[in-house]
N, C-alpha and C positions, 0 to 999 in steps of 0.2 A: 302038806303043801305051803302053808306059811311060810315052814321053814325056805323052803325054795325059796318063793317070792323073797325074805328075807337078806338071805344071800343075792339075790340077784340086786333089789335096793344096794347092797353095801358095795357092792360090783363097783355098781356107779361113784360119780362123783358129788351126789346130790347130797345126800348124808354131810359131807363134810363140809359143803358148801351154807347147808341149814346150820351147822354146828358153830361155823365160825365166816358170817356175815360179808367178813372183810375182803373175803375174795370177790364181792362184785363189785369191789370198790376200784380193785385192780384190773376187772374188765373193762369199768366205765374208762377210768385212764388209756386202756390198749386200744379201744374202740374210738376214743378221741384220738389218740395219735394217727391211729389206722384212718380216720377220715382226713386229717391234716394232711398226710402223704398222699392218698390216690384221688380224695375230691379240691382240698385247695393246695396238690401240687406245692406242698413244702417241703423240700430236700427227700422226696421219695425214694433214692437211693438210698437214703441213713434213717428214714424215720421208718419205713414199711417195716424192714429188717427189725429192729425196735422193738415197734409196736407187737411186732407179730411174737417175737423172743417175749416180749410181758405176758403177750397170752397163753402161750405154749407153759409158762415157768407157775402159772397159777392154776393149772389144773391140779387140783388134790389127786396124787395116786401116779400122776406122770411120770413124774423123776427128773422133771426137764428144767428143776431152779437150781440156780446156780446158790451154794451154800457156801456161805465167804467164811474165812477163815479169819479166826480174831489176831492180835497185833502181834503176836507172838505164833503165827502159823498154823494154831490148832482146828481141828474142825470135830465133829462129833460123826462118829460113823460107827451106826447100828449100835448106839449107846455106849461108844467108849472114843475118847478124847487120841486124835492121833494128828503127828505133824503132817503137815500139807506137802512138805517138800521131801518128807521121808517114805513118801507114798509111790511105788512105780504107777507109770501111766495105766499100765492094765489093769491096778488095782483101783486106781480114780473111776477107771470106764465102768469097772463089773461095781463097784461098791457105791458111786455116787452119780452115775448115769453120764450117757452122752454128753450133755452140752456142760457138766463140771469138766471132764475131758477138754474140751475145747477150750473152755473159759482158764484152765491151770495153764495148759500147753500154749495156747497162744499170745491170750492175753496177759496172765498174771506173770507171766516169762518176759513182759517187755519184746515180745517180736513183733506183733504186729502194727504197733503203731510206726514204727521207723518203716516198716514195710510200705504201709498207707502213704508215708511221706515219699518214699520215694514216686510213689504215683500221681500224685499229688505234683510234684517236680518234673515229672515227665507231660502233666495237663498244663502247664505254667506258662505263659510266654511273658519272660520279664522284661520284653522289649516296651509296655509303657510305663515301667516305673524309668528303666534306662531312660526313655527319651524325656520324661519327668521328672530327672532325679530329685529337683529340690522338693517335689513333692513327697516323698516318703518318712520325710521328718515327722508327717502327722500320723502317720504308721507308729512311729515310737509313740507320740504322746497319748497314742490311745491304748497303751499299757496302763494308763494310768487306773481303771476298775483294778487289774490285780493289786497293786499295793496297797490300795485303799482299801479293799476288802480285806485282806491281808490284818493290816491294822485293826481291823472294826472287830475282825473274827478272836484273833486275841484277846481284844477286850472284852468279847462275850465268852471265854472261858474256853475257847479252843486251844490247843498247843500249837504253836508254830508251825511245825510241819503241817498239820491239819487245815491252818490257816492259810496256809500257802498252795496246798492242792485245793483249797475252796478258791481260792483267788484267779489262781489262773483260768478258773471258767470265764472269767472278763476279757480272755487272750480272742474267743470265741473259738476254738481248735480244739475237737472232739482230740487226736492223736497225742496232741500236746497237753492233755488234761491227763488224758490215759497213763502217759509215762511218766510224767512230774508225782500223781499219786502212788504209782508202783513204786516208785523211789521213797514215797516222805510217808505216805498214811495208805498202804495198801488196803486196811480194813475199811477204808471209807471209798472204795474204786466203784463199787454198783451205782451208791446215787450222786457222784460225781457226776462219772460218764452218763448217767442217765440225763442230769442237769444241762452238763454242757451239749450233748448231742439235742437234747430238745432245744434249748434255746438257740443253737444256730438253724435249725428246723423255722424257727420262729423270726429270725431275721425280717419276714416281711411284714411282721407285727412291729416288734421293738424298736427300728431306725425310725418310721415316720411317728411312733408316739413321743422320741427322743428330740428328735429332727421338730414336731410342732411345739415342743414345750421351750425349746432354744432359739428358735431359728424365725426372722420375719421375713414376710413377704420378698423384702428387700433383697435379703440377704441372696435366699433362694435363687433369684432371676437373674443373678451373677454369669455373665456369658462368660465362660472360660478362653472359648475361641476368639470374642471381640477383645479380651484382656491381653489375650496372646499379642495379636496385632498393634495393640497400643505400646507393649512392653514386651517386644520381642526376643526371644533368649540369646544369651552373646555365646552358650556353648554350642556348638555344631559335632555332630558325630557323624564323623565320616566314614566309616566300616562298620555299622551296627553287626553284621554278622558276626563279625571276629570279636567284639566286645561281650555278645552274647554267652561264645565259647569261652572267653575269657573268666568273665565276670563268675559262675557258679566255682572255676577252679582258685578264683581270689576270695572267695568269700568262704570256703571251706578253710582255707587256711589261715585265713582271718581270727575267724572262731575258733577252731582247733587252737591259736595260739593265746587266746584271752578268755574262753570259757571253754576248758575240754569238754566240760559235761554237757553241752548244746550237743556237740558232734553228733551223736546218733540218729537224731532229727534233722539239725540243718545238714549232716555231711550227706545222707540219704536222699535226701531234698532234692540237693544240687547235683549228687549222682543223675537222679532223674532227670534234671533240666539239662544236664551235659548231654546224656546220650539222645535227647532230642533235639537239640540243638546243633550236633558233630551233621546230622544228617542219613543220606543213605547208608553211609559204613555201619553203622550203628541202629539202623532203623528196627530189626529185627529184638532186640534190646529195649527201643523205646516202645515197639507195639507188643511187648509181654507186658513190661511194667504200666503201661498207662489202660492194661486193657484185662488180659485172665488174669496176671498177679493182683490187681489194683481190685479186679471185680470180686474174687474168689475173698478178699482179706474184706472187704466190707461187708460179704455177705456172713462169715465168722464172725465178725467185730460187732456187728448190729444185733444178730441172734443172741450170741452171748453176752455182750452188756443189757439187752434187755431181759435176758434171762435173769438176770440180779436181780430184778425187780420187785422180787416178792413181798408177800408181806408183812413176815419178821423184818426183812432188809428196809422196807421202805416207808410202813408205816409206822413211824416215831418221829420222835421232835428232833433229832439230831439230823435225819435226812429231811426234817422240813426246814430248819436251820440251812442246810445245804444249799438248797431249792432257793428260798428266798436271797440268800447270801450270793448264789449263781446269778438271779437274777438283777441284784444291783450290782454287782461285776461286769455284768453284760453293759447295764444302762450307761454305768459310771465310765465305762472304755468309749462310748459312742461319745457321750457328754465330752468326754477329755479332749476327745480331735477337735469335736468340735470348737470347745471353747479356745484350743489352739490357736484356729483358725482366726476365730475372732481376735484375738491378741494380734496373731502376728497381721492381721489386715488394718488395723492401728495405726500401725510403723510402714508399711508398705505401700507403695502408689500403685502397684497391680493387686488387686484382689485376688483372695481366691474363696470361691463359694463355698460354705460350710459345707456341705455334702461329701464335700472330698475328705474333711476332718473326721465324719460319722463312717467313712468307710476303709478307718485304719484298723479294721479285725482282722481276721484271718477265716472267716466268711467267703472264701473266692470261690466262684466272681457272685455270687447271689446278693451280697451285699452291695458290691458296684453296681450290679441289673437295679435293686429295689434303688437306690441312690437318683440313678438316671432315671428312672420312671417317678421320682417326686420332683426332680426337674422339668422334666417337659410337662407336667402338668399347670409350671407357672410361665413356661416359655416353650412353647412348641418344637423351636430351634434350637434348644440350648441343651443341647449334647453333651455331658459330662463323662459319661462313662470311661474313654481313654486317661482321663483325669484321675478319675475314681481310682482306677484298676493300678495307678502307680500308689496310692497309700493303700491299696486294700492289699498287695503283694507282700508290699515292706513290712505289711501288720503280721504275714506269717512269718517271717523271718525275726520279727519283733519279741512274738510272743513264743518261739522255741529258744530265742537269745535268754528272755525272760525267765523263761524254766530251768533253763543252764544254771543262768544266776543262783536262784532259788534251789537247786539242789546243790550247787558247790558249797553255800551256807548252810543250811538245816541237814543234808544227806550226814 
């Protein structure tokens, strides 16, 4: 009878959890992420799948955690080191489990990030940026965090490729961070993806924190509509629809000529936007890209990225360094945009609200919504959403181009 009870006990996960209590830390992290996604509604479409992936990965015996390959692509399979790239997909599914199958087929190959960019493009309206093109420069300034943290990470002992993968978190763009890391430091993909998506979800917390540190009440009260009335723009767009169709074609061509390594991201982003702007003739393509394909890609990406967050992969000093460095990159990107606006205002009669600089991230449209809420607290009539979107959307393009530059120099 005792033997039966012992076998029943061994069948459960309790013995493993008691032997390795660090599993409890991972459960706590998963529950916190679920709370933020469900209760606080911080990017639930991303955070809920990621958090549930974390939970699934850390049940002993469930075989749902992603086993990360080393720098040479080697993984331990039943006590034997094998090259993950020489294993057929059905062997990966059979010997390593479902989540590894999804991860190595869709994530590690670099397939999903461009697909998600296509969906993002289909959901993005470049109109606010084209109407306020002069504000797009602040999206470029917000890439400061990427390159600052890259240099700091190298000084701390990371290789240039690892440092670039860490710095790209500052772009606040999960697919870009994943794509860059796949190319430069695939062994760090798990923690970098987790950090990138977690900080994207925490935009409603991080942006107000940085804004409070750097901006005065007077600056945050700058009313963009009043500034437009005082100093109206001399540039008039006569046919916005034609411009919105031409824009993705021109951007793709220019980026392809100057930064070819950014084409997988920028090209798919612009293609998604193009089928949206053409209208009824490509509605079915737009509908697929923005709904079914995008939703399926988000589910697989979230679950498999969360499943990389096992005790072995997460509870170590390298991962802690990535989490800290990622936060620094994120905060510096926000600060870079704000400081550039402050510099601009020193030499311009037409003042810019610093919140527009704070939204030079790729977290569209959440960063703009957060900035607009902050502005309304200081002036209930000061709606800055459309102006923030100009910087916000340009940040998507800027981070993808920055990723392409890093890949070109370091890959």
